[in-house]
Structure formats: structure tokens, C-alpha cells
ZAMARGU-4260 file (C-alpha; in steps of 0.2 Angstrom, whole numbers, plus 5000, padded with zeros to 4 digits):
<rodrens>
0) 4462/4026/4955 | 4444/4022/4958 | 4448/4011/4974 | 4457/4026/4981 | 4443/4038/4977
5) 4430/4027/4986 | 4441/4023/5001 | 4445/4042/5004 | 4427/4047/5002 | 4421/4034/5014
10) 4434/4039/5027 | 4430/4058/5025 | 4412/4055/5028 | 4416/4045/5043 | 4427/4058/5050
15) 4414/4072/5047 | 4401/4061/5056 | 4412/4058/5071 | 4418/4077/5073 | 4399/4082/5071
20) 4394/4071/5086 | 4409/4075/5097 | 4407/4094/5095 | 4391/4092/5105 | 4400/4083/5120
25) 4401/4092/5136 | 4409/4083/5151 | 4403/4097/5164 | 4385/4092/5160 | 4389/4074/5160
30) 4381/4073/5143 | 4380/4055/5136 | 4392/4058/5122 | 4406/4064/5133 | 4402/4050/5146
35) 4404/4037/5132 | 4420/4045/5126 | 4427/4046/5143 | 4422/4029/5150 | 4423/4018/5135
40) 4432/4028/5122 | 4417/4026/5111 | 4407/4037/5098 | 4391/4032/5090 | 4387/4041/5073
45) 4374/4038/5059 | 4388/4028/5050 | 4391/4016/5064 | 4400/4014/5081 | 4418/4018/5083
50) 4429/4013/5098 | 4447/4014/5104 | 4455/4009/5120 | 4468/4023/5117 | 4454/4036/5120
55) 4449/4028/5136 | 4466/4028/5142 | 4468/4047/5139 | 4453/4050/5150 | 4450/4068/5156
60) 4465/4074/5145 | 4452/4074/5130 | 4442/4088/5138 | 4447/4106/5143 | 4442/4115/5160
65) 4425/4120/5152 | 4421/4101/5148 | 4423/4104/5129 | 4433/4092/5118 | 4450/4099/5116
70) 4454/4092/5099 | 4440/4084/5088 | 4452/4080/5074 | 4464/4070/5086 | 4449/4060/5092
75) 4443/4056/5074 | 4461/4051/5069 | 4462/4039/5083 | 4445/4031/5080 | 4448/4029/5061
80) 4465/4022/5062 | 4459/4004/5061 | 4448/4009/5046 | 4462/4014/5034 | 4465/4000/5021
85) 4481/3991/5022 | 4483/3990/5003 | 4485/4009/5002 | 4497/4022/5008 | 4489/4033/5021
90) 4491/4049/5012 | 4482/4042/4997 | 4466/4040/5006 | 4468/4052/5021 | 4459/4066/5011
95) 4448/4065/4995 | 4460/4078/4987 | 4475/4066/4987 | 4470/4054/4974 | 4464/4069/4963
100) 4481/4077/4965 | 4490/4060/4960 | 4479/4058/4945 | 4482/4075/4939 | 4501/4073/4941
105) 4501/4057/4931 | 4490/4064/4917 | 4500/4080/4916 | 4516/4070/4915 | 4509/4059/4901
110) 4502/4074/4891 | 4519/4083/4893 | 4529/4069/4887 | 4518/4068/4871 | 4520/4087/4868
115) 4538/4086/4870 | 4540/4071/4859 | 4547/4061/4874 | 4533/4049/4875 | 4542/4033/4868
120) 4557/4035/4881 | 4544/4039/4894 | 4534/4023/4891 | 4550/4012/4889 | 4556/4018/4906
125) 4539/4015/4914 | 4539/3998/4907 | 4556/3994/4913 | 4552/4000/4930 | 4536/3990/4931
130) 4546/3974/4926 | 4557/3977/4941 | 4544/3983/4954 | 4530/3970/4950 | 4541/3954/4953
135) 4549/3963/4969 | 4532/3966/4976 | 4526/3948/4973 | 4542/3941/4981 | 4540/3953/4996
140) 4555/3964/4992 | 4546/3980/4995 | 4562/3990/4998 | 4568/3986/4981 | 4551/3991/4973
145) 4551/4007/4983 | 4568/4013/4978 | 4566/4008/4960 | 4549/4017/4959 | 4557/4032/4968
150) 4572/4034/4957 | 4562/4031/4941 | 4549/4044/4946 | 4562/4057/4950 | 4573/4054/4934
155) 4557/4055/4923 | 4551/4071/4932 | 4568/4079/4930 | 4570/4074/4912 | 4552/4080/4907
160) 4554/4097/4916 | 4572/4100/4909 | 4565/4097/4891 | 4550/4109/4896 | 4563/4122/4902
165) 4573/4121/4886 | 4557/4124/4876 | 4552/4139/4887 | 4569/4147/4884 | 4567/4146/4865
170) 4562/4164/4863 | 4572/4175/4851 | 4579/4186/4865 | 4598/4185/4867 | 4598/4181/4886
175) 4586/4167/4882 | 4598/4159/4870 | 4612/4160/4883 | 4601/4152/4896 | 4595/4138/4885
180) 4613/4135/4880 | 4618/4133/4899 | 4604/4121/4902 | 4609/4110/4888 | 4627/4111/4894
185) 4622/4106/4912 | 4615/4090/4906 | 4631/4086/4897 | 4644/4091/4909 | 4650/4078/4922
190) 4651/4092/4935 | 4633/4096/4935 | 4627/4078/4931 | 4636/4071/4946 | 4628/4082/4958
195) 4610/4080/4950 | 4613/4061/4951 | 4618/4061/4969 | 4602/4070/4973 | 4590/4060/4963
200) 4597/4043/4968 | 4600/4047/4986 | 4583/4053/4991 | 4574/4036/4988 | 4588/4027/4996
205) 4587/4037/5013 | 4571/4029/5020 | 4578/4012/5018 | 4593/4015/5029 | 4583/4023/5043
210) 4581/4013/5059 | 4563/4007/5058 | 4562/4002/5077 | 4564/4020/5083 | 4548/4031/5085
215) 4540/4035/5069 | 4541/4054/5072 | 4560/4053/5074 | 4561/4042/5058 | 4552/4056/5048
220) 4563/4070/5056 | 4579/4061/5052 | 4573/4058/5034 | 4568/4076/5032 | 4584/4083/5039
225) 4595/4072/5028 | 4585/4074/5012 | 4583/4093/5013 | 4602/4095/5018 | 4607/4084/5003
230) 4596/4093/4991 | 4601/4110/4996 | 4620/4107/4998 | 4621/4097/4981 | 4611/4111/4972
235) 4622/4124/4980 | 4639/4115/4975 | 4632/4112/4958 | 4627/4130/4956 | 4643/4137/4961
240) 4654/4125/4951 | 4644/4126/4935 | 4642/4145/4937 | 4660/4148/4938 | 4665/4135/4925
245) 4653/4140/4911 | 4659/4158/4911 | 4677/4155/4915 | 4680/4141/4902 | 4671/4151/4889
250) 4683/4166/4892 | 4698/4154/4893 | 4694/4144/4877 | 4689/4160/4868 | 4671/4154/4864
255) 4665/4170/4871 | 4672/4179/4855 | 4658/4171/4845 | 4645/4177/4857 | 4651/4195/4859
260) 4651/4197/4840 | 4632/4194/4839 | 4619/4207/4845 | 4622/4202/4863 | 4628/4214/4876
265) 4638/4209/4891 | 4623/4213/4903 | 4612/4201/4893 | 4626/4188/4894 | 4626/4188/4913
270) 4608/4189/4915 | 4606/4174/4903 | 4619/4163/4913 | 4610/4168/4929 | 4592/4163/4922
275) 4599/4147/4916 | 4606/4142/4933 | 4590/4148/4942 | 4579/4138/4930 | 4590/4122/4932
280) 4589/4124/4951 | 4570/4127/4950 | 4568/4111/4941 | 4579/4102/4953 | 4570/4109/4968
285) 4553/4105/4960 | 4557/4087/4958 | 4566/4085/4975 | 4553/4095/4984 | 4539/4085/4977
290) 4549/4069/4980 | 4553/4073/4998 | 4535/4077/5001 | 4529/4061/4994 | 4542/4050/5003
295) 4537/4059/5020 | 4519/4054/5016 | 4524/4036/5012 | 4534/4035/5028 | 4518/4040/5038
300) 4512/4022/5034 | 4526/4014/5043 | 4521/4006/5060 | 4521/4019/5074 | 4526/4015/5092
305) 4508/4019/5098 | 4494/4031/5093 | 4502/4045/5103 | 4518/4043/5092 | 4507/4045/5076
310) 4497/4060/5083 | 4514/4068/5087 | 4518/4067/5069 | 4503/4078/5065 | 4504/4090/5079
315) 4523/4091/5081 | 4532/4087/5065 | 4521/4089/5050 | 4514/4106/5055 | 4519/4125/5056
320) 4521/4131/5074 | 4526/4147/5081 | 4536/4148/5097 | 4536/4160/5112 | 4549/4160/5126
325) 4550/4169/5142 | 4561/4185/5142 | 4576/4182/5154 | 4582/4199/5160 | 4600/4204/5157
330) 4611/4211/5170 | 4610/4230/5169 | 4625/4240/5163 | 4629/4248/5180 | 4628/4232/5189
335) 4638/4223/5176 | 4652/4236/5177 | 4652/4235/5196 | 4653/4216/5195 | 4668/4217/5183
340) 4677/4229/5194 | 4674/4219/5209 | 4682/4203/5201 | 4697/4213/5195 | 4700/4221/5212
345) 4699/4205/5221 | 4710/4194/5210 | 4728/4199/5213 | 4735/4187/5199 | 4724/4196/5187
350) 4729/4213/5192 | 4747/4208/5191 | 4744/4202/5173 | 4736/4218/5169 | 4749/4229/5177
355) 4763/4220/5168 | 4754/4221/5151 | 4753/4202/5148 | 4734/4204/5146 | 4724/4218/5139
360) 4712/4227/5150 | 4698/4227/5137 | 4700/4208/5134 | 4699/4205/5152 | 4684/4216/5155
365) 4674/4208/5140 | 4678/4190/5146 | 4672/4194/5164 | 4657/4203/5158 | 4652/4189/5147
370) 4654/4176/5161 | 4644/4187/5173 | 4630/4189/5161 | 4629/4171/5157 | 4629/4167/5176
375) 4616/4180/5179 | 4604/4173/5166 | 4608/4155/5170 | 4602/4159/5188 | 4585/4164/5181
380) 4583/4147/5173 | 4587/4137/5189 | 4574/4132/5202 | 4580/4126/5219 | 4572/4112/5229
385) 4556/4119/5237 | 4557/4135/5227 | 4547/4142/5212 | 4549/4155/5199 | 4536/4164/5188
390) 4539/4166/5169 | 4529/4176/5156 | 4526/4170/5138 | 4521/4185/5128 | 4515/4189/5110
395) 4502/4175/5111 | 4486/4185/5105 | 4487/4175/5089 | 4486/4158/5098 | 4472/4165/5109
400) 4462/4169/5093 | 4465/4152/5086 | 4458/4144/5102 | 4461/4126/5106 | 4477/4121/5116
405) 4496/4125/5115 | 4511/4114/5120 | 4522/4119/5134 | 4538/4111/5130 | 4551/4109/5144
410) 4568/4100/5144 | 4575/4100/5162 | 4592/4095/5169 | 4592/4088/5187 | 4604/4078/5198
415) 4616/4068/5186 | 4603/4069/5172 | 4601/4050/5173 | 4588/4044/5161 | 4582/4031/5173
420) 4577/4044/5186 | 4562/4055/5187 | 4559/4071/5197 | 4543/4081/5202 | 4538/4098/5195
425) 4522/4108/5196 | 4516/4121/5184 | 4504/4134/5191 | 4494/4146/5180 | 4486/4163/5183
430) 4469/4156/5187 | 4475/4146/5201 | 4475/4130/5193 | 4490/4119/5193 | 4497/4103/5186
435) 4510/4091/5193 | 4521/4080/5183 | 4536/4069/5184 | 4550/4073/5172 | 4565/4063/5166
440) 4581/4073/5165 | 4588/4078/5148 | 4572/4073/5139 | 4559/4084/5131 | 4541/4084/5138
445) 4525/4091/5133 | 4511/4098/5143 | 4495/4104/5134 | 4489/4121/5140 | 4472/4128/5135
450) 4473/4145/5126 | 4460/4152/5138 | 4473/4155/5151 | 4481/4169/5140 | 4476/4186/5146
455) 4469/4200/5136 | 4487/4207/5132 | 4493/4190/5125 | 4503/4185/5140 | 4503/4168/5148
460) 4510/4167/5166 | 4517/4151/5172 | 4524/4147/5189 | 4537/4133/5189 | 4538/4125/5206
465) 4551/4113/5212 | 4538/4104/5223 | 4529/4087/5224 | 4511/4085/5229 | 4509/4072/5242
470) 4492/4064/5239 | 4491/4055/5256 | 4496/4071/5266 | 4488/4083/5254 | 4502/4095/5255
475) 4517/4100/5245 | 4535/4094/5248 | 4551/4100/5241 | 4559/4091/5226 | 4575/4081/5229
480) 4586/4091/5217 | 4588/4108/5210 | 4583/4108/5191 | 4588/4120/5177 | 4586/4122/5158
485) 4594/4130/5143 | 4588/4146/5136 | 4577/4138/5122 | 4571/4123/5132 | 4556/4131/5140
490) 4544/4137/5127 | 4526/4138/5121 | 4522/4131/5104 | 4506/4134/5095 | 4499/4129/5078
495) 4498/4143/5065 | 4497/4133/5049 | 4499/4117/5040 | 4514/4107/5034 | 4511/4110/5015
500) 4511/4129/5015 | 4526/4129/5027 | 4536/4117/5017 | 4532/4128/5001 | 4539/4143/5010
505) 4554/4134/5015 | 4558/4128/4998 | 4556/4146/4991 | 4568/4152/5004 | 4581/4139/4998
510) 4578/4143/4980 | 4581/4162/4983 | 4597/4159/4992 | 4603/4148/4977 | 4598/4162/4965
515) 4610/4173/4974 | 4624/4160/4973 | 4621/4158/4955 | 4624/4177/4952 | 4639/4176/4963
520) 4647/4162/4954 | 4643/4170/4937 | 4650/4187/4941 | 4665/4180/4950 | 4671/4171/4935
525) 4670/4186/4923 | 4686/4193/4930 | 4694/4178/4940 | 4700/4161/4934 | 4689/4146/4937
530) 4699/4140/4953 | 4700/4158/4961 | 4681/4161/4957 | 4677/4144/4965 | 4687/4149/4980
535) 4679/4166/4982 | 4661/4159/4979 | 4663/4144/4991 | 4670/4155/5004 | 4656/4167/5004
540) 4643/4152/5004 | 4652/4144/5019 | 4654/4160/5028 | 4635/4164/5026 | 4630/4147/5031
545) 4641/4147/5047 | 4636/4165/5051 | 4625/4160/5066 | 4639/4149/5073 | 4652/4163/5070
550) 4641/4176/5079 | 4640/4164/5095 | 4659/4161/5094 | 4663/4180/5093 | 4652/4183/5109
555) 4663/4171/5119 | 4680/4175/5111 | 4694/4181/5122 | 4712/4183/5118 | 4725/4174/5129
560) 4740/4182/5120 | 4751/4195/5129 | 4746/4213/5125 | 4756/4221/5111 | 4763/4204/5105
565) 4763/4199/5087 | 4751/4185/5091 | 4739/4197/5099 | 4739/4208/5084 | 4735/4194/5073
570) 4721/4189/5084 | 4714/4206/5084 | 4715/4207/5065 | 4707/4190/5063 | 4693/4195/5075
575) 4690/4211/5065 | 4688/4201/5049 | 4676/4189/5057 | 4665/4203/5064 | 4664/4210/5046
580) 4660/4194/5038 | 4647/4189/5051 | 4639/4206/5050 | 4639/4206/5031 | 4633/4188/5029
585) 4621/4187/5044 | 4605/4187/5033 | 4611/4172/5024 | 4612/4162/5040 | 4596/4169/5048
590) 4585/4164/5034 | 4589/4145/5035 | 4573/4135/5033 | 4578/4117/5034 | 4580/4115/5053
595) 4563/4124/5055 | 4554/4112/5044 | 4562/4097/5052 | 4556/4103/5070 | 4539/4108/5064
600) 4542/4127/5067 | 4534/4140/5056 | 4544/4147/5041 | 4536/4164/5044 | 4532/4177/5030
605) 4544/4189/5038 | 4558/4176/5035 | 4552/4173/5017 | 4551/4192/5015 | 4569/4195/5022
610) 4575/4181/5010 | 4567/4188/4994 | 4570/4207/4997 | 4588/4206/5005 | 4595/4191/4997
615) 4585/4189/4981 | 4584/4207/4976 | 4597/4218/4986 | 4611/4205/4986 | 4608/4198/4969
620) 4606/4215/4961 | 4621/4222/4969 | 4632/4207/4964 | 4625/4209/4946 | 4629/4227/4945
625) 4647/4225/4952 | 4650/4210/4940 | 4643/4220/4925 | 4654/4235/4929 | 4670/4224/4930
630) 4665/4213/4915 | 4662/4228/4904 | 4680/4234/4908 | 4688/4217/4904 | 4697/4215/4887
635) 4690/4199/4881 | 4701/4199/4865 | 4717/4209/4861 | 4722/4209/4843 | 4741/4205/4841
640) 4743/4213/4824 | 4749/4197/4817 | 4740/4185/4805
</rodrens>
């Protein structure tokens, strides 16, 4: 590991030297450092001269309105990009802590294998892997080498951690014995082994099948999306299936008779089964989580479209960002009722349907109210040619304290949303400054905004103008088309943390949700057969996962059946059930973390707290209580009086 240590230390010293110099730059004073950076893309330090044509092309965007450098880390990354050794993955030399961490993991795995008497198989697997990888690398088959190394590393890590878990569950407590038995059972049953194998084999294969010609940030987002979903869904399916099977089959095959005759009560039995499933999921997520993280870092070494693409990975993907969106005012209740009454009064056909009873009055009013509310808010997100509208982004005090810049993300529709066309837009701020841009419809764009524009109350005012600045005439002319956007396509994004902490919080949220599913499966199987317990558990899992979509569907749901008909009654009953299910399982869907990680959004501590206390403690504890009360009343054995 010595070459990695030396290379990372050298790059860190150069990075510190560059950032120390450019922090002194001030374009307002025409200071020599800032002039060299602006005109030649050059920085001279005690460790040498660094230059990049990319920095020269960025020009004034490198500096804020006070003449200070906007992002010193960005400049150092661009300048040092050619200095990274080609023989090493970027993450291994990007920071001096990386080779230390890798060395610690390798040494820890070796000592763990020795302690668990697993060293000989460990060594044989490593030798076999090397026998495949080394010839593959020498022949240029890097994909074969990568997949082989990845699968081997994941399988070894999973095997070592499973053995460690079995040792840790070797205590004399009854629930520990039940948990240890479940873990041993999981690595023998084809049900659980199949799901585990899919995860451990699929993860290293995913990067190979991702299109390498697309922008690198999209490649990484695609891999993260697929790998996180595969790991979570497979773990959930394994948890539900194994949890139902281990209890239901022990009751069916009367194996539980032997357990209940020992000093083991039913509460300990349920807790032991749950602990075993949680331990198995923890091992699986430790291996998968670390594997996904390492694969993401490896994918960063792939060729990027340009330096901006590589910078976007750091600032838009592998980051934790909070979001602020403008508040669009809803139509007041009085005006909404007035609009609904006006529509009904002016539509003779609709009045006839109501009078004849073919349509229910409540359904019609709700349908019209939803339409009018949507139209009213859509009008606020539409700017006609030559017009402008002002929007306020609130709760930005945290961004103001952090300083630096924020990202104004906009995704507009105009004309026929032709990707070969471009249209003008001007953003004007509270201090009177403005920026004109050309946007391509139906594509996301980013405008960097300094945090100094945020007022003392944490608000940022942005006026969106459908105008074009005529340089020759030095005046503003109306844009050619009206443009509009969806509710979440005009937003302010600002950095609140790094990818590592955000990724860890996301993994914990997923693990907490799996712990609830484990308890649900175990308690369901205490009173239900295997098939019925699986049906109930999977239904709750799917209902909770689809709760956000169910909520949106209920918002726009209307009935087209005749009032009082059997079809209408059935639809009302179904809607009532859907409302109850959505309300009861809403936290399960609200705490989803995978999509946030893929988009570089912050998995907040509030979200993590909601998952831990509501799902991890309240739901899991309530399920355990209900399952225990039902289980203690179940007759596990009835003596027939014969034999």
C-alpha cells in the first residue's frame, strides 16, 4: 500500500498549497493571483505551477460579486485532475485516509479469519481469485477482473461476518440460541440463499452493463439506483419469506414442541427469531452497503464527458443537499366553493346528471374542486411572454450561515418542448442584479447563486422574467413563447453535508424498515399458515412502499358510476379501505431513502428519527405485543389421549 500512501500524501499537499494561494485572490482589486486565474487558468504555489484551460473558459464564474473565489475546492480539483496516477483508482489517492481505511479493512478481515478458524478457506478463495484476476488484467479483460474481485470480496465479507454473528449469538440466553439457530438455518435454506446470492452476484455485474458513453454522473446515479433497490427489495423479500417460513414450518412440523419444553417462553422465542433476522439483514447490508460505496468510488475513475461532468458528481450526486421551493398559494375555500358552484350552474348536462341521480353531488364537487385547485396553482407556475413573476424561497438561514453558493435548478417547458430549441429567461434578484440565460425545454439547468443574496429572515427573492436582453439595442424584448414548470422543478439546492454521512443514514433507515418487516413476518406466522402469513406480510410491505402513490391517486380519484348503484357502493368501500391503508402506512413510504441518495438529497435527521421511533420502536413494538398475545393463546400441542 506504500505507493498509494505516497501518492495521496503528495496530492493532499498540492491541494492544500493551491487552496492556500487562491484564498488570497480578489478580482475586485485586480490582484495578480486572480488575474492569472482568470486570464490563464493558472495558479503558482510553492510546489509548482498548475494550469487548466477549463478554468480559463469558466472565467468570471469563478468569482462572486465581491471578487472572492466561489469554490476553492472546485479549482483545486480541476487543477489536480491531470496529476492523479493512472495506475490507481481515484478514491485510493484522493484523500490520505483512503489507503489507511483499505489497509485497516484488509488486516481486520485477515485477523477475523484467523480468529474464526476460517483462514484456510479464506486464503484458498483469495488465491483462486488472484489466479483469475491477474491473467485477466494482463490480457486486458478488466471487466472480468473487476467482476471476479467484486464477487469474491462480497462473498468473503458475508461469510466472515456470518461466522462472527454466530459466535456473538453464542450466549446462554434462550433468545440467543433461537437467533443463532435461525442464522444457521438461513445459510442452509434455498429460500434465503437464493436472495443473498442474487444480491452478492448482481452488484459487481451492474457497472459492467451501464452505458459508458453517457455522462459519468448519470452512470453513477443509474448504478446507485439499481444497486440500492436490488439490495433493499431482495433483503425485504428474504426477510418476509424466511420469517414466515421459520415459524410456520416449526409449528407445522411440530419442531416447536422441543423448544417449548425447554426453559424458553414464547416471548423469548419471538424475540430470538426477530434478532436472528435483524442480525442477518445487518450483515447483508454491511456487505452490500460497503460494496456499493466502493463500486461508486471505482466508477468515479471512468472517463467523464468533461471537467464539469466530474465536478457535478461531487456537487450534485455524491453530496447531501437540502432543498427549498417557493410556496404556491392555494385557492381559498370561499373562492373555491364559488368556482365550483359557478361551474355546476353553467353546465346544463352536469345539472341534469345530478338531478337524475346518475352522479353524486359530493363526487362532482370534489372533482371540480381538484381541477380548479390544480389549474390555479399551475397558473402561478406559468410566465407569459414579456411578463415576470416573483417567487420567495424560504428557510435558507442554514445556507446563509454556510456561505458559498447555492444551485438554482430549473426545468422549464416551452413551445413544443423541442430539445433542439432554446428560449430566453432572466433571473432578477433582490439587490437589483440579474442573469440572462438560454434554456432548452424539458431539460434541467443549474444557475449558481451566492448565499449573500439571502436576507436576514432566510428568504431569497427571485423574479423569473420571460424576456431576452438585446445586447445591440440594450433593451429587453419579450420571449417567443410562454413557459411553465412542474411544482418541484424550480428549487434551490444547497450543500449541508457529505455523501458518506448521508449514505450511512440512508442505510440505517432501510435497516430499520427491514427490522419491522422481520417482526411482522415472525408474528404473522405464529397464528397463520405459511402462505397466508406471506400474503399478509407482503401486502403490508407493498402497501407501505406504494403509500405515496396511493395518496396522490386518492387526491385525483372520482367515481363515474351512477349514484346508489352497486358499482358506486363498491367504489366507495374500496376508496375507504385505500384511505385507511394509506393513512396507516404513510410513514413507511415517507421514510424512503434510496431516491434521495441517488439524487444527492439530504437524508435528514428528522427522517431518520421518524423511521427509528415510529417504525423501529412503535410499529415493531406494537407488532410484537399483538403477536405475543396471539401466540400465547395458541395451542401448540393437543394430547389426543391415545398412545
